[in-house]
Steps between C-alpha positions, in 0.01 A plus 500: 500500500363192677785542750377847596135398517603220735702743713202736532276207597749398770501852641122524491466184709777614735747227403818708495718189525366378165530848346859535620589165342407649161773763536868482422730477802649840411162667432515879445215739587489849350246692706387863503671706768808281519805657333665161454357161404419272793657155494365171623173311521463583870469873419209418268347269759520767772317759286240253380433376854446860611233537227332175604508600868326828414267355235451131593223447241711646216367409156723526195343544156736484202352739243761442230824312466742501209862421438796563273835328531573431867258770627132472591278800577192465716216747555343396827223616732516438874201512733472430870372607837729712715498285815856555623747786534662610174790743509383785723128414487316280747229266368192682372283205395460667160497307175772635274601447140808613310691417183857411427714471189764234550785378281682176571817350358486123469814291516445136412194395698541762776403861560836677512413869527202731540419864439174597669303823476199468732261794527592566862351851493157352431545235770613755761209732417262211563640414845588850623281641776220714363418842632137589549542876524336520846 
């Protein structure tokens, strides 16, 4: 569990090199919307860098963390300011917050696999253009 807390701290301070070093060489990411698992630390790094580019002040608050066997589950809150483009939305300057449920498989002293379920609907609603009805 310390391994994951350290990884989140690395991401929060933008040190993706250090975070990547905590992962197994053959890291596997299971992400919503992808029919097949994604392989490799660079895939993770690409997605995480996109988040940091869009939300450079991203704060990560671990609400709960618990493990059984080689799996660790984390309930986490993310908060940041939308200062860069994210998916189809240009920067809005809005402060956003969303939750994620994440499960990790640990192999030795490395993060080997992840299953993430971020509340992307909530995030997208917060950065989508608003209509004023005029």
